[in-house]
C-alpha angles and dihedrals in degrees: 000000000000126000091262097051122093128182113222112224098171134086124264125230091263093052095064121076131194106267096031108139128196129188124197129215115264125266125198117224109229138196087251091056091053095046093045092049090052088055096042096048099032087230106137095162106164091239085070104029110032117064094188093051093045092048088066094050135082099284097039094229142042117297131205118257112264089233090052087059090050091048091050090048089054091049092049090051089053089054089062087068097213093119098043108124094351103068111101097176145346097235103187150309144219109210137181128194105217107168137003123271110219131200105271095030115131113217134189133185126235113195125187127184105233101170143359134200125188117227102196096180089061095040085236143086141228116245118195113208126193103213129193125185106204130186129223090277090056090249117146107242097173134006144169148118126291124199115210131183109218128186119256120234086242088075093064121088 
């Protein structure tokens, strides 16, 4: 393989069908995840960074940032491999934060193709994914719809 070659491992627009569902392995949210996300994002809200403060609030302990949950969901989706080498763009999302994610929670992503739309001029297509981030108790902590632009098979030689 030369420096300019790349092997596509992902699925093309045509490979995915409405109704296709994918489930990721679980991933446990750690203290390190929380601390690193505080530093990366600059968000040191006391609900995330101060145990004594958080103990006196609604959940009784520190909670993960909502955006940390979304970032983990994105990483879990990448582990599925269906976008590797075929994703052209992440076009948008609608996202809801339904329940807290706590240190020690194990989350997994369930992703279902709910719609598709071909974009011939781009030799690609839009894939609409209903995504749910669920904890170890099968409770939805976050959910929404992602819009992805995936290459069409017509773009391959």
